[in-house]
Each structure stands twice: as structure tokens, then as C-alpha cells.
C-alpha positions as a printed Julia matrix, in Angstrom:
381×3 Matrix{Float64}:
  -1.17   23.76  -10.52
  -4.68   24.58   -9.44
  -4.44   23.01   -5.98
  -6.07   24.17   -2.73
  -3.84   26.48   -0.71
  -2.69   25.06    2.63
  -3.46   26.85    5.85
  -0.77   28.98    7.46
  -0.25   26.3    10.1
   0.15   23.58    7.46
   2.5    25.75    5.42
   4.66   26.33    8.5
   4.75   22.6     9.16
   5.91   21.93    5.59
   8.61   24.58    5.89
   9.97   22.82    8.99
  10.17   19.56    7.08
  11.88   21.26    4.12
  14.53   22.65    6.47
  15.02   19.15    7.88
  15.45   17.71    4.36
  17.73   20.58    3.37
  19.99   19.8     6.34
  20.11   16.14    5.3
  21.11   17.16    1.77
  23.87   19.39    3.15
  25.19   16.57    5.35
  25.2    14.25    2.34
  27.28   16.53    0.14
  24.44   18.22   -1.73
  22.51   15.17   -2.92
  20.23   12.45   -1.54
  18.49    9.66   -3.43
  14.83   10.12   -4.21
  14.13    7.06   -2.05
  15.78    8.82    0.89
  13.79   11.96    0.12
  10.59    9.89    0.3
  11.65    8.39    3.64
  11.95   11.9     5.04
   8.91   13.4     3.31
   6.65   10.55    4.41
   8.19    9.14    7.59
  10.45   11.71    9.32
   9.42   11.55   13.01
   6.9    14.26   13.84
   7.26   15.86   10.4
   6.66   13.34    7.61
   3.28   12.97    5.97
   2.41    9.72    7.76
   4.04   10.68   11.05
   2.28   14.0    11.73
  -1.28   14.69   12.83
  -3.11   15.92    9.73
  -5.98   13.71    8.59
  -4.95   11.66    5.56
  -7.73    9.19    4.82
 -11.38    9.74    4.01
 -13.49   12.54    2.6
 -11.74   15.24    4.64
  -8.26   13.87    3.93
  -6.18   13.5     0.78
  -7.36   10.16   -0.59
  -9.81    7.34    0.11
  -8.96    3.64    0.31
 -11.29    0.7    -0.18
 -11.99    0.14    3.56
 -13.09    3.79    3.88
 -15.29    3.49    0.8
 -17.28    0.63    2.28
 -17.21   -2.03    5.02
 -18.17   -4.39    2.17
 -14.47   -4.61    1.34
 -13.4    -5.88    4.76
 -16.44   -8.09    5.24
 -15.81   -9.81    1.91
 -12.06  -10.11    2.47
 -12.86  -11.76    5.81
 -14.12  -14.83    4.0
 -10.7   -15.44    2.5
  -9.04  -14.7     5.83
 -11.33  -17.16    7.62
 -10.42  -19.94    5.19
  -6.72  -19.55    5.98
  -7.14  -19.06    9.73
  -9.02  -22.32   10.0
  -6.15  -24.18    8.32
  -3.2   -22.45    9.99
  -2.5   -20.48   13.16
  -5.49  -18.27   14.14
  -3.67  -14.94   14.07
  -3.78  -11.9    11.79
  -1.01   -9.37   11.17
  -2.13   -6.24    9.35
   0.66   -4.08    7.97
  -0.28   -0.4     7.9
  -3.84   -0.39    9.26
  -4.49    3.26    8.41
  -7.69    4.5     9.99
  -8.57    1.07   11.4
 -11.58    0.71    9.08
 -10.33   -2.57    7.59
  -9.53   -4.1    10.97
 -12.97   -3.14   12.31
 -14.83   -4.64    9.35
 -12.69   -7.78    9.34
 -13.07   -8.48   13.04
 -16.83   -7.89   12.88
 -17.23  -10.32   10.0
 -14.84  -12.93   11.37
 -16.95  -12.95   14.52
 -20.06  -13.61   12.41
 -18.21  -16.42   10.6
 -17.04  -17.97   13.86
 -13.41  -17.49   12.86
 -12.11  -14.81   15.2
  -8.3   -14.74   15.49
  -6.77  -15.19   18.9
  -4.68  -12.08   18.2
  -4.98   -9.28   15.67
  -1.59   -7.6    15.35
  -1.16   -4.22   13.66
   2.23   -3.08   12.39
   1.89    0.71   12.23
   4.76    3.2    12.35
   2.63    6.34   12.51
   1.66    7.41   16.07
  -1.24    9.39   14.61
  -2.64    6.43   12.67
  -2.13    4.16   15.67
  -4.31    6.47   17.72
  -6.96    6.74   15.01
  -7.12    2.98   14.46
  -7.38    2.37   18.21
 -10.27    4.84   18.44
 -12.0     3.26   15.44
 -11.77   -0.23   16.89
 -12.89    0.94   20.32
 -15.99    2.43   18.71
 -16.78   -0.43   16.31
 -15.76   -3.6    18.21
 -15.02   -2.62   21.84
 -15.5    -6.2    23.04
 -12.72   -7.38   20.7
 -10.17   -4.67   21.46
  -8.32   -6.9    23.93
  -7.33   -9.15   21.0
  -5.57   -6.27   19.21
  -1.92   -5.3    19.72
   0.24   -2.75   17.89
   3.8    -3.45   16.72
   6.73   -1.28   15.61
   8.35   -3.95   13.43
   7.74   -7.38   11.97
   7.75  -10.09   14.64
  10.63  -12.61   14.5
   8.18  -15.31   13.39
   4.51  -15.47   12.5
   1.88  -18.0    11.4
  -1.56  -17.02   10.16
  -2.65  -14.29    7.75
  -0.63  -11.2     6.86
  -2.65   -8.37    5.3
  -1.6    -5.17    3.57
  -3.99   -2.8     1.84
  -2.25    0.01   -0.07
   0.99   -0.59    1.79
   3.47   -1.49   -0.95
   2.74    1.66   -2.96
   3.66    3.82    0.05
   7.14    2.35    0.42
   9.98    4.65   -0.68
  11.04    3.99   -4.27
  14.09    4.82   -6.33
  13.71    6.62   -9.64
  15.87    5.91  -12.68
  16.14    7.15  -16.25
  18.11    6.15  -19.33
  19.97    9.24  -20.5
  22.75    9.23  -23.07
  22.76    5.42  -22.95
  23.57    5.54  -19.23
  21.29    4.55  -16.35
  20.96    7.51  -13.99
  19.43    7.62  -10.53
  17.07   10.42   -9.63
  17.96   12.27   -6.48
  17.13   15.53   -4.74
  19.25   18.62   -4.33
  18.7    22.33   -3.84
  18.3    24.76   -6.75
  17.59   28.44   -6.09
  17.0    27.42   -2.46
  14.24   25.02   -3.51
  14.09   21.23   -3.61
  14.58   19.9    -7.13
  15.58   16.83   -9.12
  19.28   16.02   -9.45
  20.63   13.07  -11.43
  23.68   10.83  -10.95
  24.93    7.65  -12.61
  23.23    4.66  -10.95
  25.32    2.05   -9.14
  25.02   -1.22   -7.26
  21.74   -3.1    -6.85
  19.74   -0.3    -8.45
  21.9    -0.34  -11.58
  21.63   -4.11  -11.82
  17.84   -3.98  -11.45
  17.52   -1.28  -14.1
  19.8    -3.07  -16.56
  17.74   -6.24  -16.22
  14.72   -4.32  -17.49
  16.49   -3.28  -20.72
  14.87    0.15  -20.68
  15.13    2.25  -23.87
  16.72    5.68  -24.18
  14.58    8.4   -22.58
  12.67    6.02  -20.31
  12.09    7.19  -16.73
  10.52    5.0   -14.07
  10.54    3.71  -10.5
  12.23    0.68   -8.96
  11.23   -0.08   -5.38
  14.15   -1.8    -3.72
  12.41   -1.15   -0.39
   9.34   -3.19   -1.35
  11.57   -6.03   -2.54
  13.51   -5.98    0.73
  10.24   -6.0     2.68
   9.05   -9.07    0.78
  12.3   -10.87    1.53
  11.97   -9.94    5.21
   8.39  -11.16    5.28
   9.47  -14.44    3.73
  11.89  -14.88    6.6
   9.1   -14.31    9.15
   6.1   -16.23    7.78
   6.36  -19.81    9.0
   2.92  -20.99    7.89
  -0.05  -19.23    6.36
  -0.7   -16.6     3.74
   0.23  -13.01    2.98
  -2.37  -11.01    1.04
  -1.59   -7.6    -0.45
  -4.09   -5.36   -2.21
  -2.66   -2.46   -4.19
  -2.64   -0.7    -7.52
  -0.04   -1.76  -10.03
   0.94   -4.07  -12.86
   3.0    -7.08  -13.83
   6.5    -6.12  -14.95
   5.8    -6.27  -18.68
   2.94   -3.77  -18.24
   4.73   -1.59  -15.67
   7.65   -0.94  -18.0
   5.59   -0.76  -21.19
   6.57    2.08  -23.58
   3.25    3.79  -22.79
   4.57    4.36  -19.25
   7.89    5.87  -20.31
   7.45    8.68  -17.74
   6.8     6.34  -14.81
   3.9     6.11  -12.37
   4.92    8.53   -9.62
   1.85   10.34   -8.3
   1.0    12.73   -5.47
  -2.32   13.14   -3.67
  -3.35   16.34   -1.92
  -6.93   16.94   -0.78
  -8.28   14.52   -3.39
  -6.28   16.19   -6.18
  -3.77   14.03   -8.06
  -0.67   15.65   -9.51
   2.97   14.82  -10.31
   5.08   17.3    -8.29
   6.73   15.45   -5.36
   8.19   18.74   -4.06
   4.84   20.48   -3.55
   4.64   21.28    0.17
   6.46   18.18    1.51
   4.71   16.69    4.5
   1.26   17.79    3.34
   0.76   15.3     0.5
   1.02   11.59   -0.14
   3.62   10.49   -2.69
   3.25    7.03   -4.22
   4.12    4.89   -7.19
   2.39    1.86   -8.65
   3.48   -1.62   -7.55
   5.59   -3.93   -9.72
   3.91   -7.17   -8.69
   6.38   -9.29  -10.65
   9.3    -7.89   -8.65
   7.43   -8.39   -5.37
   6.58  -11.99   -6.23
  10.18  -12.7    -7.28
  11.54  -11.27   -4.01
   9.09  -13.39   -1.98
  10.06  -16.5    -3.92
  13.72  -15.85   -3.05
  12.62  -16.54    0.52
  10.78  -19.69   -0.59
   7.28  -18.28   -0.37
   4.89  -19.7    -2.93
   2.95  -17.46   -5.3
  -0.56  -18.65   -4.42
  -2.72  -16.25   -6.43
  -2.91  -12.98   -8.35
  -6.04  -11.36   -9.72
  -8.0    -8.14  -10.15
  -9.7    -6.7    -7.06
 -13.11   -7.04   -8.7
 -12.57  -10.73   -9.45
 -11.26  -11.39   -5.95
 -14.3    -9.78   -4.32
 -16.7   -11.69   -6.55
 -14.9   -14.95   -5.78
 -15.13  -14.23   -2.05
 -18.88  -13.63   -2.24
 -19.44   -9.88   -2.15
 -22.92  -10.38   -3.6
 -23.78  -12.7    -0.72
 -22.57  -10.12    1.78
 -24.71   -7.48    0.06
 -27.75   -9.77    0.03
 -28.04   -9.42    3.81
 -29.51   -6.01    3.08
 -32.86   -6.43    1.24
 -32.83   -4.8    -2.2
 -36.32   -3.53   -1.47
 -34.88   -1.36    1.28
 -33.63    1.32   -1.08
 -32.34    3.7     1.57
 -29.9     1.05    2.79
 -29.28   -1.02   -0.34
 -28.63    1.71   -2.91
 -25.64    3.17   -1.01
 -24.21   -0.35   -0.75
 -24.66   -0.87   -4.49
 -22.87    2.41   -5.21
 -20.04    1.42   -2.89
 -19.73   -1.98   -4.54
 -19.54   -0.27   -7.92
 -16.61    1.85   -6.75
 -14.82   -1.24   -5.46
 -15.38   -3.32   -8.6
 -15.93   -1.08  -11.62
 -13.07   -1.11  -14.18
 -13.38    2.68  -14.24
 -12.84    2.83  -10.46
 -10.8     0.3    -8.44
 -11.85   -3.02   -9.94
  -9.21   -3.37  -12.67
  -6.25   -1.23  -11.55
  -6.18   -2.7    -8.05
  -4.84   -6.24   -7.76
  -4.67   -8.87   -5.03
  -1.58  -11.04   -4.65
  -1.28  -14.03   -2.33
   2.02  -15.46   -1.11
   2.09  -18.46    1.2
   3.97  -21.19    2.99
   2.58  -24.52    4.15
  -0.9   -23.77    2.81
  -1.91  -25.91   -0.14
  -5.71  -25.62   -0.27
  -7.19  -23.79   -3.3
  -7.84  -20.22   -2.24
 -11.39  -18.91   -2.28
 -10.45  -15.5    -3.7
  -8.61  -16.92   -6.71
 -10.86  -19.79   -7.77
 -11.67  -17.96  -11.02
  -9.64  -15.4   -12.95
  -6.25  -16.22  -11.41
  -3.57  -14.39  -13.41
  -0.45  -15.83  -11.81
   0.97  -16.68  -15.21
   1.14  -12.96  -16.08
   3.79  -12.38  -13.4
């Protein structure tokens, strides 16, 4: 692969993580599930990709998310958030706030709309990203920082708005394949002293989930039991309000379409996308697309209502992104043209507009949602 070479310091860091993973494999009899590998590669304390200090988001990181592309995203999303806050408890819980760009834009716009939450909670496991988000908020909205608190886990109960932007795709996923008419689980072992794929017959919940999909011979794909468990946990916490998740993915019938017979697993390293999850562990993001049907089904098991599902572009249009842009006069080209380019990245089918979806799951909130008033695709799930 023609990927940028890591620095000597970064390479040494990755080698430490590999030794840590190798020790785990040894303790487990020579094999760990791919989901467990992802837990270590992404979240091992002090070593995993999200838990160490290298910059991950933005132009000098490995990938860019919508809030880093433009504050338009958060400002427009704030209109949907404001609608729910006014009809439920005035609190926000953001899961995985990343750099803090979304929180900063949301709080700024909610203040303009007269809908500031009493508390803005951030569930963030990464000490590095906690620090970065705190710095971002201190710079952007210092007068609102006292409303913000960071959490290590979901609270026992919550009412208000739960937000997650590119959170579900970062949860560890299992990998399965149909081989010789058997469902096998992808795991990780050591071959020639290097991390490599190792396959075993699937069992338990994973086998049941794979069988329900009726995958054909030769099909290889991901099943995120972790994301399903998270949705069930969230359903047990949300007493009243709405959970909104923005991520890239598909309904089940598209996710497991024959055209995706090799799955959706993807790695991101310095803005290069590739498919090798064993390339310098700890230095790259490893994700898979979201099965929104499975997430919705898990939430419904906890009696959350599926309140909306649509493309990111449609959601932003419904929430009034053009009105947010209109605050900047089109005649002021030096300010308006960058905004127009940012909006294009957020909404173009060739960029984020079609692949990224927004799903809403709620309890005790019956009003028609602003972001789904047109183009709601709930029936596709």
C-alpha cells in the first residue's frame, strides 16, 4: 500500500500496542475475536487509537467529520435539538464529542435560539479527546463552559436529547463469513510473528444473528453486537426525549446486498482509506458501516420508538440549512463562498449527503420532528 510512513515515535507506539495485543492472544489460547482486537486497537488505555495523544480529527489528522467540515452542521442540527428540548427536559447528552466542534456549534446556536440546555453532558472515554473538547469549548463558548460536564458511562437515567455523530461506526464489530456452508467468525492470531486473520466456527448470539441474515456461500461481512447492546442500554436510560445518531451506513437489505459480499470494513490513516486492519495498530482508525435496521430493532426491544430515518442532506434541508447560510450575505463572496463549499460537502450525494443517514429514536415525544418532515425513510428499515 502506498501509505505515508509513520514517524519513528509513532512506529514505536504501535509496536507497544502490538505487544499488548500479542500478550492478550497468548493468554486466550492463540486466538481473540476481531471485536476484541478492535477493542484493544482502538480503546486500550494509553495505547489504543482513541486513547492515545495523536491528533485524529481534522486536516492534520486521519479523517474529517461533519462538525470539522463546517459549523453549519451543528448550527442546523441545533434547530432539531431545540424543538425537542422545548418539549422535554432541557438537557443534552452527546456521546463521543470528538474535538468538541459539534458541541461548540450547537451551544452557540441554541443560545441564539433561546433554547440553551441546563446541562450539556459529554460521554467521552478518550482522555485526549476530553482535553481537546474542553479546550475547544473554552475557546468558542467560555461563558457556557459551566453547563458542560464529562461522563465515563451512560447515566442511570436521562431525559432530553441524546446525540451521536459518527459514534456507532466506531464501536467494535464482529466479522463473519460463510465458508463450506458453515458460519465462521473472524478472529486474530499470530502468523510469522505478525497479526493476521484466523477463523473459527461461530457460536451463540453471533451465530444466531448471522443465520437470520441467510448469507450465501462466500459472503463476508460485519455484525456489530456492541452497537446493538449499546442501543438496548440507551433504551433503558432514556426516560423521555429523543436520541439522534448521524453515521454512514445502510438498511439491512442494502448492507447485506450481494454487491457488498466482502463487507464494509475500512481503515483511515492520514486521509488515506484502505482495508488492512493490521497496518500499524494504534495509528489508524478502523470502522465499519452501520446496520441501521439492527440498531432500530435493538432500540425497539427497549420500547423506544423509531421516530425518523433519512439522508443527511434531507435532514439538513428540513432543519433549515439554507436559512442558517442566509445570515451571511451572498454578495460577501469571501465569507459566503467557503460556506457554500462546506454545505456542498455536507449535502452532495458524491460527498456525505447520501451515504450518511440520520436516525431518531424516542420515548414520550409525539410531535412531528422538524428534521424528518420530508423524505422520511423509516419504512426502509
